[in-house]
BAFI-193110 format. One line per 5 residues: number of its first residue (from 1); their letters; for each residue x, y negated, z negated of N, C-alpha, C. Coordinates in nm, 3 decimals, padded with zeros to 5 digits, m for minus. Example, Ala and Ser with C-alpha at 12.3 -4.5 7.8 and 13.67 -1.06 7.14 Angstrom:
<rs>
1> as> 01.319 00.569 m00.780 01.230 00.450 m00.780 01.320 00.330 m00.780; 01.285 00.225 m00.708 01.367 00.106 m00.714 01.290 m00.003 m00.787
</rs>
This chain:
<rs>
1> xxxxx> 15.028 m05.776 m03.669 14.989 m05.649 m03.728 14.925 m05.673 m03.865; 14.818 m05.601 m03.894 14.743 m05.619 m04.018 14.810 m05.547 m04.134; 14.827 m05.617 m04.245 14.883 m05.559 m04.367 14.770 m05.486 m04.440; 14.763 m05.354 m04.425 14.654 m05.276 m04.483 14.652 m05.285 m04.635; 14.767 m05.292 m04.699 14.770 m05.297 m04.846 14.713 m05.428 m04.900
6> xxxxx> 14.717 m05.535 m04.821 14.665 m05.664 m04.866 14.512 m05.668 m04.861; 14.453 m05.579 m04.785 14.307 m05.581 m04.765 14.233 m05.559 m04.898; 14.271 m05.457 m04.973 14.200 m05.427 m05.098 14.205 m05.543 m05.195; 14.320 m05.604 m05.210 14.333 m05.718 m05.300 14.246 m05.835 m05.258; 14.241 m05.860 m05.128 14.159 m05.970 m05.077 14.011 m05.944 m05.103
11> xxxxx> 13.966 m05.822 m05.079 13.825 m05.789 m05.100 13.790 m05.800 m05.248; 13.878 m05.753 m05.336 13.851 m05.765 m05.480 13.842 m05.911 m05.523; 13.930 m05.994 m05.472 13.926 m06.137 m05.505 13.795 m06.199 m05.459; 13.757 m06.173 m05.337 13.632 m06.227 m05.283 13.513 m06.177 m05.364; 13.513 m06.048 m05.395 13.402 m05.991 m05.472 13.389 m06.052 m05.610
16> xxxxx> 13.500 m06.072 m05.678 13.495 m06.132 m05.812 13.446 m06.277 m05.805; 13.496 m06.353 m05.707 13.452 m06.492 m05.691 13.302 m06.498 m05.663; 13.256 m06.410 m05.576 13.114 m06.406 m05.542 13.030 m06.365 m05.663; 13.074 m06.266 m05.736 13.000 m06.220 m05.855 12.987 m06.333 m05.956; 13.093 m06.410 m05.974 13.088 m06.522 m06.069 12.995 m06.632 m06.018
21> xxxxx> 13.010 m06.669 m05.892 12.927 m06.778 m05.837 12.778 m06.740 m05.836; 12.749 m06.614 m05.805 12.610 m06.570 m05.796 12.556 m06.510 m05.923; 12.635 m06.511 m06.030 12.593 m06.453 m06.158 12.542 m06.310 m06.143; 12.616 m06.227 m06.070 12.575 m06.088 m06.053 12.580 m06.016 m06.186; 12.479 m05.937 m06.213 12.474 m05.861 m06.338 12.458 m05.712 m06.307
26> xxxxx> 12.479 m05.633 m06.410 12.469 m05.487 m06.398 12.335 m05.449 m06.334; 12.343 m05.355 m06.240 12.222 m05.304 m06.175 12.182 m05.379 m06.049; 12.246 m05.493 m06.020 12.214 m05.564 m05.897 12.291 m05.503 m05.780; 12.256 m05.548 m05.659 12.307 m05.485 m05.537 12.397 m05.580 m05.459; 12.513 m05.530 m05.418 12.606 m05.601 m05.330 12.610 m05.527 m05.198
31> xxxxx> 12.577 m05.595 m05.088 12.584 m05.534 m04.956 12.715 m05.574 m04.890; 12.776 m05.478 m04.821 12.901 m05.500 m04.750 12.878 m05.471 m04.603; 12.905 m05.571 m04.520 12.906 m05.551 m04.376 13.050 m05.564 m04.332; 13.098 m05.473 m04.249 13.240 m05.477 m04.215 13.266 m05.420 m04.076; 13.339 m05.496 m03.997 13.392 m05.445 m03.871 13.542 m05.424 m03.889
36> xxxxx> 13.581 m05.299 m03.900 13.724 m05.272 m03.911 13.795 m05.304 m03.780; 13.722 m05.301 m03.669 13.780 m05.341 m03.540 13.823 m05.487 m03.544; 13.737 m05.573 m03.597 13.769 m05.716 m03.605 13.888 m05.740 m03.697; 13.900 m05.660 m03.803 14.013 m05.675 m03.895 14.146 m05.659 m03.820; 14.151 m05.564 m03.727 14.275 m05.541 m03.653 14.282 m05.620 m03.523
41> xxxxx> 14.192 m05.717 m03.509 14.199 m05.808 m03.394 14.134 m05.759 m03.267; 14.047 m05.662 m03.277 13.977 m05.610 m03.159 13.830 m05.649 m03.168; 13.759 m05.634 m03.059 13.617 m05.668 m03.053 13.537 m05.570 m03.139; 13.438 m05.621 m03.211 13.354 m05.540 m03.299 13.305 m05.415 m03.226; 13.316 m05.302 m03.293 13.266 m05.176 m03.239 13.358 m05.106 m03.141
46> xxxxx> 13.482 m05.153 m03.124 13.567 m05.092 m03.021 13.686 m05.015 m03.076; 13.733 m05.048 m03.195 13.858 m04.989 m03.244 13.856 m04.968 m03.394; 13.752 m04.905 m03.443 13.739 m04.883 m03.586 13.861 m04.813 m03.644; 13.896 m04.851 m03.765 14.013 m04.793 m03.829 13.981 m04.743 m03.968; 14.009 m04.616 m03.991 13.984 m04.556 m04.121 14.074 m04.615 m04.228
51> xxxxx> 14.195 m04.657 m04.191 14.287 m04.714 m04.289 14.229 m04.841 m04.351; 14.171 m04.929 m04.269 14.109 m05.051 m04.322 13.984 m05.016 m04.402; 13.905 m04.922 m04.353 13.784 m04.879 m04.425 13.820 m04.826 m04.563; 13.928 m04.748 m04.571 13.970 m04.693 m04.700 14.004 m04.804 m04.799; 14.078 m04.905 m04.755 14.118 m05.014 m04.844 13.997 m05.092 m04.893
56> xxxxx> 13.902 m05.117 m04.804 13.781 m05.191 m04.843 13.697 m05.107 m04.939; 13.683 m04.979 m04.910 13.606 m04.892 m04.998 13.666 m04.888 m05.138; 13.798 m04.873 m05.147 13.865 m04.868 m05.278 13.841 m04.997 m05.356; 13.847 m05.111 m05.287 13.825 m05.240 m05.355 13.681 m05.253 m05.401; 13.586 m05.216 m05.316 13.445 m05.227 m05.351 13.411 m05.130 m05.464
61> xxxxx> 13.469 m05.011 m05.462 13.448 m04.915 m05.571 13.500 m04.970 m05.703; 13.614 m05.036 m05.699 13.669 m05.097 m05.820 13.573 m05.203 m05.874; 13.520 m05.286 m05.785 13.423 m05.388 m05.826 13.296 m05.324 m05.882; 13.249 m05.219 m05.816 13.127 m05.151 m05.861 13.142 m05.101 m06.003; 13.253 m05.037 m06.030 13.277 m04.984 m06.166 13.293 m05.097 m06.267
66> xxxxx> 13.368 m05.199 m06.230 13.395 m05.311 m06.321 13.268 m05.388 m06.357; 13.182 m05.414 m06.258 13.065 m05.498 m06.278 12.937 m05.419 m06.308; 12.938 m05.288 m06.283 12.818 m05.208 m06.306 12.709 m05.233 m06.202; 12.750 m05.273 m06.082 12.655 m05.303 m05.976 12.639 m05.184 m05.883; 12.541 m05.191 m05.795 12.524 m05.094 m05.687 12.582 m05.156 m05.560
71> xxxxx> 12.632 m05.070 m05.471 12.685 m05.119 m05.344 12.613 m05.051 m05.229; 12.606 m05.123 m05.118 12.543 m05.072 m04.997 12.631 m05.112 m04.879; 12.669 m05.014 m04.797 12.754 m05.040 m04.681 12.669 m05.035 m04.554; 12.666 m05.146 m04.484 12.582 m05.156 m04.364 12.642 m05.079 m04.247; 12.557 m05.000 m04.180 12.597 m04.932 m04.057 12.588 m05.028 m03.939
76> xxxxx> 12.642 m04.987 m03.826 12.633 m05.070 m03.705 12.495 m05.055 m03.641; 12.474 m05.126 m03.531 12.341 m05.129 m03.470 12.298 m04.994 m03.413; 12.392 m04.902 m03.389 12.355 m04.771 m03.337 12.273 m04.690 m03.436; 12.282 m04.727 m03.564 12.195 m04.666 m03.666 12.101 m04.773 m03.722; 12.068 m04.871 m03.640 11.973 m04.977 m03.675 12.011 m05.051 m03.802
81> xxxxx> 12.140 m05.062 m03.829 12.194 m05.132 m03.946 12.140 m05.077 m04.079; 12.114 m04.945 m04.079 12.079 m04.878 m04.204 12.197 m04.892 m04.300; 12.178 m04.852 m04.425 12.281 m04.873 m04.526 12.316 m04.745 m04.599; 12.444 m04.725 m04.623 12.491 m04.612 m04.701 12.489 m04.652 m04.848; 12.418 m04.575 m04.928 12.406 m04.602 m05.072 12.416 m04.470 m05.148
86> xxxxx> 12.438 m04.480 m05.277 12.430 m04.363 m05.363 12.281 m04.335 m05.389; 12.243 m04.208 m05.396 12.103 m04.173 m05.424 12.055 m04.232 m05.556; 12.146 m04.255 m05.647 12.112 m04.318 m05.775 12.043 m04.453 m05.754; 12.082 m04.524 m05.650 12.021 m04.654 m05.620 11.872 m04.638 m05.591; 11.836 m04.533 m05.520 11.695 m04.510 m05.488 11.616 m04.480 m05.615
91> xxxxx> 11.677 m04.411 m05.708 11.609 m04.385 m05.834 11.590 m04.515 m05.914; 11.682 m04.607 m05.900 11.675 m04.736 m05.970 11.579 m04.833 m05.900; 11.574 m04.825 m05.768 11.486 m04.910 m05.686 11.397 m04.817 m05.602; 11.289 m04.763 m05.660 11.212 m04.656 m05.594 11.138 m04.697 m05.466; 11.128 m04.825 m05.436 11.061 m04.865 m05.313 11.151 m04.853 m05.190
96> xxxxx> 11.278 m04.826 m05.211 11.368 m04.806 m05.098 11.332 m04.678 m05.025; 11.339 m04.682 m04.893 11.303 m04.564 m04.814 11.428 m04.499 m04.756; 11.447 m04.373 m04.792 11.560 m04.297 m04.739 11.531 m04.258 m04.595; 11.634 m04.263 m04.510 11.624 m04.219 m04.371 11.732 m04.115 m04.347; 11.718 m04.040 m04.240 11.810 m03.930 m04.213 11.905 m03.960 m04.100
101> xxxxx> 12.032 m03.962 m04.132 12.141 m03.971 m04.035 12.270 m03.960 m04.113; 12.374 m03.921 m04.046 12.508 m03.920 m04.103 12.592 m04.015 m04.019; 12.637 m04.126 m04.076 12.716 m04.220 m03.997 12.852 m04.161 m03.958; 12.890 m04.183 m03.835 13.022 m04.146 m03.783 13.081 m04.271 m03.720; 13.210 m04.274 m03.695 13.271 m04.397 m03.643 13.204 m04.455 m03.518
106> xxxxx> 13.156 m04.370 m03.428 13.096 m04.421 m03.303 12.946 m04.445 m03.313; 12.885 m04.407 m03.424 12.743 m04.432 m03.446 12.723 m04.453 m03.596; 12.748 m04.574 m03.636 12.742 m04.610 m03.778 12.857 m04.700 m03.814; 12.973 m04.673 m03.754 13.091 m04.755 m03.776 13.188 m04.690 m03.872; 13.315 m04.726 m03.861 13.420 m04.667 m03.943 13.397 m04.690 m04.092
111> xxxxx> 13.349 m04.810 m04.128 13.330 m04.841 m04.270 13.219 m04.755 m04.330; 13.104 m04.751 m04.264 12.991 m04.672 m04.315 13.025 m04.524 m04.316; 13.095 m04.477 m04.213 13.133 m04.335 m04.207 13.227 m04.301 m04.323; 13.321 m04.388 m04.351 13.415 m04.363 m04.460 13.340 m04.363 m04.595; 13.255 m04.461 m04.615 13.180 m04.470 m04.740 13.095 m04.345 m04.761
116> xxxxx> 13.027 m04.300 m04.656 12.941 m04.182 m04.665 13.019 m04.059 m04.710; 13.141 m04.045 m04.662 13.222 m03.929 m04.694 13.292 m03.938 m04.829; 13.291 m04.057 m04.889 13.364 m04.073 m05.015 13.277 m04.113 m05.134; 13.148 m04.133 m05.113 13.058 m04.157 m05.225 13.024 m04.023 m05.290; 12.975 m04.027 m05.413 12.943 m03.904 m05.485 12.821 m03.833 m05.428
121> xxxxx> 12.713 m03.907 m05.403 12.587 m03.847 m05.356 12.520 m03.945 m05.259; 12.577 m03.958 m05.138 12.532 m04.063 m05.046 12.405 m04.027 m04.969; 12.339 m04.132 m04.926 12.227 m04.120 m04.834 12.214 m04.254 m04.761; 12.124 m04.259 m04.666 12.098 m04.384 m04.595 11.961 m04.437 m04.634; 11.951 m04.568 m04.644 11.821 m04.633 m04.656 11.807 m04.725 m04.537
126> xxxxx> 11.681 m04.748 m04.499 11.656 m04.825 m04.378 11.685 m04.974 m04.395; 11.650 m05.026 m04.511 11.669 m05.168 m04.537 11.682 m05.187 m04.688; 11.728 m05.305 m04.725 11.750 m05.333 m04.866 11.735 m05.483 m04.887; 11.715 m05.525 m05.009 11.715 m05.667 m05.043 11.822 m05.688 m05.149; 11.944 m05.709 m05.104 12.058 m05.721 m05.194 12.063 m05.858 m05.260
131> xxxxx> 12.129 m05.862 m05.375 12.145 m05.986 m05.451 12.261 m06.069 m05.401; 12.356 m06.005 m05.329 12.472 m06.075 m05.275 12.530 m05.991 m05.164; 12.616 m06.054 m05.083 12.677 m05.979 m04.975 12.807 m06.039 m04.927; 12.891 m05.952 m04.874 13.017 m05.992 m04.811 13.014 m05.940 m04.669; 13.040 m06.029 m04.575 13.039 m05.995 m04.432 13.179 m06.015 m04.377
136> xxxxx> 13.243 m05.907 m04.339 13.379 m05.911 m04.286 13.371 m05.881 m04.136; 13.394 m05.982 m04.055 13.392 m05.963 m03.910 13.260 m05.993 m03.844; 13.176 m06.075 m03.909 13.050 m06.123 m03.850 12.957 m06.009 m03.808; 12.924 m05.924 m03.903 12.837 m05.809 m03.877 12.689 m05.838 m03.902; 12.657 m05.959 m03.947 12.518 m06.003 m03.965 12.445 m05.927 m04.076
141> xxxxx> 12.485 m05.952 m04.200 12.423 m05.886 m04.314 12.297 m05.956 m04.364; 12.266 m06.072 m04.309 12.155 m06.153 m04.360 12.023 m06.079 m04.370; 11.999 m05.984 m04.281 11.874 m05.909 m04.284 11.861 m05.823 m04.409; 11.970 m05.804 m04.483 11.967 m05.720 m04.602 11.984 m05.799 m04.731; 11.970 m05.930 m04.725 11.977 m06.013 m04.844 11.837 m06.054 m04.886
146> xxxxx> 11.820 m06.084 m05.014 11.691 m06.135 m05.063 11.659 m06.266 m04.993; 11.538 m06.310 m05.008 11.480 m06.417 m04.928 11.558 m06.549 m04.933; 11.606 m06.594 m05.048 11.675 m06.724 m05.055 11.825 m06.700 m05.072; 11.896 m06.702 m04.960 12.041 m06.679 m04.962 12.115 m06.811 m04.973; 12.218 m06.812 m05.056 12.302 m06.930 m05.077 12.439 m06.900 m05.018
151> xxxxx> 12.481 m06.970 m04.912 12.614 m06.944 m04.855 12.723 m06.966 m04.960; 12.824 m06.881 m04.956 12.935 m06.892 m05.049 13.065 m06.886 m04.971; 13.153 m06.980 m04.999 13.282 m06.984 m04.931 13.391 m06.937 m05.027; 13.436 m06.812 m05.011 13.541 m06.762 m05.100 13.675 m06.828 m05.070; 13.768 m06.815 m05.161 13.901 m06.873 m05.141 13.975 m06.804 m05.027
156> xxxxx> 13.942 m06.678 m05.001 14.001 m06.604 m04.889 13.896 m06.600 m04.778; 13.926 m06.657 m04.664 13.827 m06.668 m04.555 13.855 m06.573 m04.439; 13.960 m06.492 m04.453 13.995 m06.401 m04.345 14.059 m06.276 m04.405; 14.020 m06.160 m04.352 14.083 m06.034 m04.389 14.137 m05.976 m04.259; 14.268 m05.957 m04.255 14.330 m05.922 m04.128 14.300 m06.035 m04.032
161> xxxxx> 14.240 m06.004 m03.919 14.202 m06.105 m03.822 14.051 m06.131 m03.819; 13.980 m06.075 m03.916 13.833 m06.090 m03.923 13.795 m06.203 m04.016; 13.701 m06.285 m03.972 13.651 m06.391 m04.060 13.562 m06.330 m04.168; 13.558 m06.398 m04.283 13.479 m06.350 m04.396 13.379 m06.458 m04.435; 13.254 m06.418 m04.447 13.151 m06.505 m04.503 13.081 m06.427 m04.613
166> xxxxx> 13.022 m06.498 m04.704 12.955 m06.431 m04.816 12.834 m06.514 m04.858; 12.748 m06.453 m04.936 12.630 m06.522 m04.986 12.582 m06.452 m05.112; 12.519 m06.529 m05.197 12.445 m06.473 m05.309 12.302 m06.524 m05.294; 12.211 m06.468 m05.370 12.072 m06.509 m05.356 12.022 m06.564 m05.489; 11.913 m06.635 m05.483 11.850 m06.689 m05.603 11.700 m06.674 m05.588
171> xxxxx> 11.627 m06.677 m05.700 11.481 m06.672 m05.690 11.429 m06.796 m05.617; 11.315 m06.784 m05.552 11.251 m06.898 m05.486 11.213 m07.001 m05.590; 11.231 m07.127 m05.558 11.180 m07.236 m05.641 11.039 m07.266 m05.591; 10.940 m07.251 m05.676 10.802 m07.274 m05.633 10.747 m07.398 m05.702; 10.644 m07.454 m05.646 10.581 m07.571 m05.708 10.616 m07.698 m05.633
176> xxxxx> 10.571 m07.809 m05.687 10.593 m07.939 m05.625 10.670 m08.030 m05.716; 10.642 m08.161 m05.708 10.721 m08.258 m05.784 10.709 m08.243 m05.936; 10.601 m08.180 m05.985 10.586 m08.164 m06.131 10.641 m08.031 m06.182; 10.692 m07.950 m06.093 10.743 m07.819 m06.134 10.870 m07.835 m06.219; 10.886 m07.746 m06.314 11.001 m07.744 m06.403 11.071 m07.610 m06.383
181> xxxxx> 11.203 m07.611 m06.376 11.277 m07.488 m06.346 11.363 m07.437 m06.462; 11.380 m07.518 m06.567 11.454 m07.472 m06.685 11.386 m07.525 m06.810; 11.406 m07.457 m06.922 11.348 m07.504 m07.048 11.406 m07.639 m07.087; 11.535 m07.661 m07.059 11.598 m07.789 m07.091 11.533 m07.903 m07.014; 11.497 m07.877 m06.889 11.433 m07.979 m06.806 11.296 m08.014 m06.861
186> xxxxx> 11.224 m07.916 m06.912 11.090 m07.939 m06.967 11.096 m08.036 m07.084; 11.197 m08.026 m07.166 11.208 m08.111 m07.284 11.230 m08.259 m07.247; 11.287 m08.285 m07.129 11.316 m08.423 m07.090 11.212 m08.483 m06.998; 11.119 m08.401 m06.945 11.018 m08.452 m06.854 10.906 m08.520 m06.932; 10.855 m08.634 m06.882 10.742 m08.699 m06.949 10.616 m08.611 m06.938
191> xxxxx> 10.541 m08.601 m07.043 10.420 m08.521 m07.047 10.300 m08.610 m07.016; 10.242 m08.594 m06.898 10.126 m08.676 m06.862 10.019 m08.589 m06.799; 09.915 m08.566 m06.871 09.804 m08.488 m06.819 09.838 m08.341 m06.807; 09.741 m08.263 m06.765 09.763 m08.121 m06.745 09.701 m08.082 m06.614; 09.724 m07.961 m06.573 09.669 m07.910 m06.447 09.524 m07.891 m06.464
</rs>
């Protein structure tokens, strides 16, 4: 049997570790993919539980307030993996496209449905490019991460009976063998010729 009270603590621990590893800063986006069915040991999409969704939402809200980040909760494939966000996020990232639907447990998933009903001013966006993400139960959040994702292994690898994977992103490294990526590196590189 899954200890529902332990879920929030585990999510907060994972979120803090990920924020530190990925250097998340105020205004960046954390995407959450979650199968509450997998948490309770059932096949994804078959036994969603509001109790698990509530614990995850409370933990993610705590992280959001503490870090000053935006959060996005991924819906299931029945809503094409759209994301539940606060409308404030669209004002901050105006290229995001709002779409119309209200997630419910059987079309959107228990986690997205819970988030939609408990956010201040929720809406759905079709896609996003998040700076980091936590995937609880193998929901495939990769499509909503920025281009260069760095896998992250948190100290807690399971919530309930669901496996947990996470990632943060970094800017692309461009250039070839003469490219410099930090000011400190430039000072130590030999200067020979110019472009």
